[in-house]
C-alpha positions as CSV (number, residue, x, y, z in Angstrom):
1,M,68.6,110.9,74.6
2,V,70.8,109.2,77.2
3,K,69.5,109.3,80.8
4,K,71.7,111.5,82.9
5,F,73.8,109.8,85.7
6,S,71.7,110.3,88.8
7,N,72.8,111.6,92.2
8,I,72.2,108.2,93.8
9,N,74.4,106.5,91.2
10,F,77.0,109.1,91.8
11,L,76.9,108.5,95.6
12,I,76.9,104.7,95.3
13,T,79.8,104.6,92.9
14,S,82.0,107.1,94.7
15,L,81.3,105.6,98.2
16,S,81.7,102.0,97.0
17,I,85.2,102.8,95.7
18,F,86.0,104.7,98.9
19,F,84.9,101.8,101.1
20,I,86.6,99.1,99.0
21,D,89.9,101.1,99.2
22,F,89.5,101.8,102.9
23,L,88.5,98.2,103.8
24,S,91.4,96.7,101.8
25,K,93.9,98.8,103.7
26,Y,92.2,98.2,107.0
27,F,92.2,94.5,106.5
28,L,95.8,94.3,105.3
29,L,97.1,96.5,108.2
30,N,95.0,95.1,111.0
31,F,94.1,91.5,110.2
32,F,96.8,90.5,107.8
33,N,99.5,92.4,109.7
34,L,101.2,93.6,106.5
35,E,103.4,96.0,108.4
36,N,105.3,93.1,110.1
37,K,105.1,90.6,107.3
38,G,107.2,92.5,104.8
39,K,106.2,91.1,101.4
40,I,103.3,88.8,100.8
41,F,103.3,86.7,97.6
42,V,99.9,86.9,95.8
43,A,100.8,85.8,92.3
44,P,103.9,85.4,90.1
45,F,103.5,89.0,89.0
46,M,102.0,90.6,92.2
47,D,103.0,91.0,95.9
48,F,101.5,92.9,98.7
49,V,104.1,95.2,100.4
50,L,103.4,98.1,102.7
51,V,104.6,101.5,101.5
52,H,103.8,104.8,103.2
53,N,103.6,107.6,100.6
54,P,103.7,111.1,102.2
55,G,103.9,112.7,98.7
56,I,101.8,112.6,95.6
57,S,101.9,110.2,92.7
58,F,105.0,108.0,92.5
59,G,106.2,109.4,95.8
60,L,107.0,112.9,94.4
61,F,107.3,115.7,97.0
62,G,107.5,113.2,99.8
63,S,109.5,115.4,102.2
64,G,107.1,118.3,102.8
65,G,106.1,117.4,106.4
66,E,102.9,118.5,108.1
67,I,102.4,121.7,106.0
68,Q,102.5,119.6,102.8
69,R,100.0,117.1,104.4
70,A,97.6,119.9,105.2
71,I,98.0,121.5,101.7
72,L,97.3,118.1,100.1
73,I,94.2,117.5,102.2
74,I,92.8,120.9,101.4
75,L,93.8,120.5,97.7
76,S,92.0,117.1,97.6
77,L,88.8,118.7,99.1
78,L,88.9,121.5,96.5
79,I,89.4,119.0,93.7
80,I,86.5,116.8,95.0
81,F,84.2,119.8,95.2
82,Y,85.1,120.8,91.6
83,L,84.6,117.3,90.4
84,I,81.1,117.3,92.0
85,Y,80.3,120.5,90.2
86,W,81.6,119.0,87.0
87,I,79.5,115.8,87.3
88,R,76.3,117.9,88.1
89,N,76.8,119.7,84.8
90,S,78.0,116.8,82.6
91,N,75.8,115.4,79.9
92,S,77.9,112.3,79.4
93,N,77.4,109.2,81.5
94,L,81.0,108.0,80.6
95,I,82.4,111.3,82.0
96,S,80.1,111.2,85.0
97,Y,81.2,107.6,85.8
98,G,84.9,108.5,85.3
99,I,84.5,111.4,87.7
100,C,82.8,109.2,90.3
101,L,85.8,106.8,90.1
102,I,88.2,109.7,90.6
103,I,86.1,111.1,93.5
104,G,86.0,107.7,95.3
105,G,89.8,107.3,94.9
106,A,90.5,110.9,96.0
107,L,88.4,110.3,99.1
108,G,90.3,107.1,99.9
109,N,93.7,108.7,99.6
110,M,92.6,111.9,101.5
111,V,91.3,109.8,104.4
112,D,94.7,108.0,104.5
113,R,96.4,111.4,104.8
114,I,94.0,112.4,107.6
115,L,94.3,109.1,109.6
116,Y,97.9,108.0,108.9
117,G,99.6,111.2,107.7
118,K,100.4,109.5,104.4
119,V,98.8,107.4,101.8
120,I,98.9,103.6,102.3
121,D,100.0,101.8,99.2
122,F,100.3,98.0,99.0
123,I,100.0,96.5,95.5
124,S,103.3,95.7,93.9
125,L,103.3,94.5,90.3
126,H,106.4,93.1,88.7
127,V,107.8,91.1,85.8
128,Y,110.9,89.2,86.9
129,D,113.1,91.8,88.6
130,Y,111.3,94.8,87.0
131,Y,109.0,96.4,89.6
132,W,106.4,99.1,89.0
133,Y,105.5,101.7,91.6
134,V,103.5,100.4,94.6
135,F,99.9,101.6,94.5
136,N,96.4,101.0,96.0
137,I,92.8,100.6,95.0
138,A,92.2,104.3,95.1
139,D,95.0,104.9,92.6
140,I,93.5,102.3,90.3
141,S,90.2,104.1,90.5
142,I,91.6,107.5,89.8
143,V,93.6,106.3,86.8
144,S,90.5,104.3,85.5
145,G,88.3,107.4,85.9
146,G,90.9,109.5,84.0
147,I,91.0,106.9,81.2
148,F,87.1,107.0,80.9
149,I,87.3,110.8,80.5
150,L,90.1,110.6,77.9
151,I,88.1,108.0,75.9
152,Y,85.1,110.3,75.9
153,S,87.2,113.3,74.9
154,A,88.9,111.3,72.1
155,K,85.6,110.0,70.9
156,D,84.1,113.5,71.0
157,S,87.2,114.9,69.2
158,F,86.9,112.3,66.4
159,S,83.2,112.8,65.9
160,N,83.6,116.6,65.8
161,S,86.4,116.4,63.2
162,K,84.2,114.6,60.6
């Protein structure tokens, strides 16, 4: 029997992601002055560039104003509470860890909406002149958590089909 993901592990994982995301944005905005520098070369495939995202993923629904901002904050809280409920009832450490990553990322993006009115994105990946959407640490965490949940679901589906 696998030991269930403990509450302290949940708290440490989610808060670590939140603080890494928050501190990366704080550092880039306040000490590195990213807002005034424009684009900062990091590697041949990556730059730091400041993008304010008032919408959701990939900038969708970016023109909703303050009502949308409030709705997205409330929706984030509801999703976080549901994810906490899910993690407390999960028997899979992989799903629990994935949920922790999603919660940490959701907290990071929600706090951005509260503090700045929009999500702060800054990681720009590219190959030559092809650029991907600009994102942040919270987004990486949310996607990684979703991948862990998908891996468990696929593994569970394959083992049940035999």
